[in-house]
N, C-alpha and C positions, 0 to 999 in steps of 0.2 A: 506633453509626454507621448512617446510612441509605444503603443501596445500591439500585440498580435491581433489580427482581425478575427481569428478563430483559434480554438484550442481543442485538444483531445484530453478527455478526462476518464480515468479509470477508477472503479470503486473497489475498495479493499475491506469493506465492512465485515464480510463473513469470515475472513481470515484475521487480519490485523485488529479489526474492531473487537470481535468476540474473544480473541485470545487473551484479552486483558480482563475479561469478566470472571468473577469469582463464583459464578454458577455455570453449569453446563447448559448451553442453549440447545433446546431440542432440535434434532435433525430436520423435522418438518418445518420448523420456524426458519432455519437457515435456508432451506430450499425455497420457501415462500419469499424471503427477502431477495434471494438471487433472481427468482422469476420476476419479481417486481422491478428490479434494477434493469434487467434485460428489456422488459416491456417499456421502461422509461427511456430507453435508447442507449444504454451503456454498451460499448463494444469490447471493453476490457474489464474483467472481473477477477479478483484474487480470492480464492475460495477456501483453501485449506493448507495443511502442512502434512507432508507424507513421512515426516520423521517419526521416531518412536513415541507413541502417545503416553508412555508411562509418566513422563515428567510434565507433559502438556495434554491432559485428558480432553481438553476442548476439541482435539483433533482425532479422537478415537473413532469417529464416524467418517473418516476421510473417504474410504471406498464407497460407503453407502451414500454419502452426500453427492459424490461425483456421479454415481450411477443414477440417482434420482433426478439430478439436473439434466443429465444426458437423455433420460427417458421421459422428461416432463411433457405432458400433453399440452400444457399452456405454452411451451416454448417450441413446439413442433415446427420445424422449418425456420426457426428464428436464430439458431445457433451457428448457422453456416458462416456468418461473418463476425462472430463473437469469439474472442480469445479468452479461454479459461486458464488461470494460472494457479499452480500449487508451489508452495515453498519446499525446497529439497536441499537442506544445508549440507548433508553428508551423502556418502556413496550409497548406503542402503536405501535412503529416501529416493535417490535418483533411480535406482533399480526398480523400486516400487512404482514410480511414475512411468517408467518405460514399459513395465509389464502391464500396468493399467491401460496404457495407450494401445498396446497390442491386443488387449482384451476388449477394446472398444469404448472405454469410458474415461480414459486418462486425460491429463491436462494437455492443452495446446502449447503451454509455455511453463517452464519451471524457473525458480528463482534461487540463485546462489548468492552468497553474501560474504563480503570481507569488511573489516573495520580498519581504519588507518591506525587505530590504537591496538597494539599487539595484545595487551591484557584483555580488552573488550572482545577482540576477535577470538582469543583462545577460550574465554568464558562461554561464548556463544557456540563455537564449533568444536572445541576440544583439540584443535590443531593449531600449530604455529602458522603464521602467514606463509612462510616458505612451503610448508607441507600442503597448505590449502591451495595455493596457486598450482602446485604440481597435480593435485587431485582434480582441480577444475580443468586443466589442460587435457587430462585423460578422459574426462567424462562429458565435456561439451560435445565432442564429435559423436559420442555414443548417443546422446540425446538427439542430435540432429539426424543421425541415421534412423532414429525411430519416428521422425517427423515432429519433433518437439523443439520449439524455440527456447532460447536460454536468455534470461535476464541476469546481469551481474550487478549486484547492489554494492554501493560504497557507503559505509556508515562512519560515524564519529567525525564527520567533516569539520564541524564547528566546535568540537570539544568532546571529551569523554568523561562520563560520570565516575569512572574508575581511575583514570590516569590524569585527568585534567586537560589543559590546552593541547590542541593538535594543530598541525600545519595544513592549511587548505591546499597548498601546493601538492602535498602528498596525495590528496584525493584526485587531483587532476591526473597525476601519474597512474593511479589505480584505475581510473576510468578508461584511460587510453589502453592500459594493459588488458582490461576486459575485452575491449573491441578487437585488440590485436590477436587474442587467443580464441576469438570466434563468437563472443556474446552478441546477441542480436540487438540488445539495447542495454542501457545502464540506468539504474535508479540511484539518485543522489539523495541520501536520507539524513534529515535532521531528526534523529531517532528519539531525542528526549527534550526537544525544545531549547537547545543550546544556542541556536542561531538568532541573530538580530538582523533587522532589515538591511542595514548598511553592509554587513558581511555577506548576507545572501546575495545582494546585488554584485558585490565584489567577486564572489566566488563564481557565479554563473557568467559574469562578464569575462573572467579569466578562462572559464571553460570554453566559451564561444570563440575566444581568441585562439585556443589550442585545437579544438575539435568543433568546427563551425557547421554543425548539423543538428539542430534542435530536435529533429525527429527521432534521434537516437537516445535522447536523454529524458528522464522522467523526474519530476520534482516531487519530493516526499517530505512534507513539513508537519511538525507537531506544534501545539499551541499551549504548552505548559504554563507559560506566563502571560498568555493572552495576545501574543504577537503574531499568531498564525497568519491572519489575513494580511497584515502589514508585510509579512515575509512573502506571501503570494504576490502582492503588488510589486515588491522589489524584484521577484523572479520574472514577472511579466515585463517589467521595465528593461530587464537584461535580455529579453527576447525569447524566453522559454515558452514552449507551446504544449508541453505534455505534463499533466498533473494527476495526482491521485489523492483521495481523501476518504473519510468514512462518514456514514450517517451519524448525526449527533456528536461528531467529533470524538467518538470513542476510540479505544485502542491503545497500543503501547506494549510495554514489557509483559511477557506472558505471566498470567496469574500463578502464584505459588500456593493458592488455596482455592479449591474448586468444589462446589456443592458439599461443603462441610468437611472436606478431606485435605489436609496439608499435602502438597506435592512439591517437586523440586523446581518446576518452572525453569527460569534462568537465574535462580538464586534470590538473594535479598532484593527487595524493591529499592530503586534508586530515586524514589520520590517520597514526599512526606504524606501526601493525601491522594489516594487513587482517583477521587472525583475531580481532581484539578489537573489531570494530565490526559493526553489524547492527541489525536491528529487534528488537522484542520477540519472544521465542520463542512461536510459536503454541501448541505443545504445553504449555508451562508455563503460559501464560495461561489456556487453556481448562480445564486441570486445576485451577488455582487458583480460577477462577470457579465451577466445579462444586462444589468443596469448600466454597465460600462459599454454596452454595444458589442461585446465579444461573443461570437457564435460558439455555442457548446453542442448544438444538435441534440439536446436533451429535453425531455418533458419535465420542466421544472416543477409544475404543480404536482405531478405524480411523485416526484422525488420528495416533496414536502409531505405528501400523504404517507409515503412509505416511512419517512422519518418519524412521524407520529406513531406509527404502528411499532416501530422498533422501540420507542419509549415504553409501550405497553408490554412488549416481549421481555424487556429487561426490568420493568417494574419501577422505573424512576425517570425523573426529568433529566434530559441530556443537555449537552453543551451546544445547543443551536438556538440562536436568537430568532431565526426566521421560522423555525417550527412553531414558535410561540406567537410571533408577531405577524407572520405572513409576508407576502411581497409588498412592495410599495404600491399603494393604490394608483390606478391609472390617472385619476384626477390630480394627483400630486406629482407624478413623474412625467406625465405626458407621453409615456411609452404606449405603443399599441401592441399588445400581446396577441 
């Protein structure tokens, strides 16, 4: 098998991971996690959502969180080569991000999102796909003018929890369209664990045939049914070199019940048990890649330590085997760490 010799990994725990939680994670805890991740070597962090926090109160501290991280004494001089991302699905959120950038604490990169499923897309954004593409074409240049990079995400690639099967070919068209209208990179999202390894390999192989630049593409995989790392392996085999994940494998659909209060979130949950969904476990993924001899440029032991603390922050055991079992002992693997 031919795998990349090195990969780039971004962490999205503080945004995608915590948005799934039914408790409000205190801002100082979020700041601490972000600091630890930067100190562990991550150069790409997704931290918050600048959308209206009424339906997703996990993000009511977006401005304070960004300010605290920008002003962190622990990170002084360490953020110059780190990209901080905020989700900005609609116009008002993009405006907030641009203003925050002008005020000195805003994101380096924002994330816009389309789904190949019209129903899923309108549920998430409130716009039709045609309306959303028009909006994106207008606002991407405005973000660039403010010094902010733009990620265009494509979701429901391997299926939609609302509509059912989708066509992978549509996602290839959407990815090309993002790049054509100025997006700096594209995230390819298995948002609910619909993908299987064979289809992950097929999709990313198709993508490389059409847009042969893996640096422009980010792999975002969930592990609802336990296939997450198998899907990572399939993406590696297809030549993908950019990945993102969360500590403890947490994350997913925004919670519709936060700290004892029902909220709108993005509507009814599309899973049966919140404990059984989430992204690929960061800890397990980086340990696996390290054992395979793939360079991550990350402090893996520090990542494991941070994962253990996130379990304490959330008050429960998370979905990471290596948090519990640790790395493979040197005397068994023969690796020299």
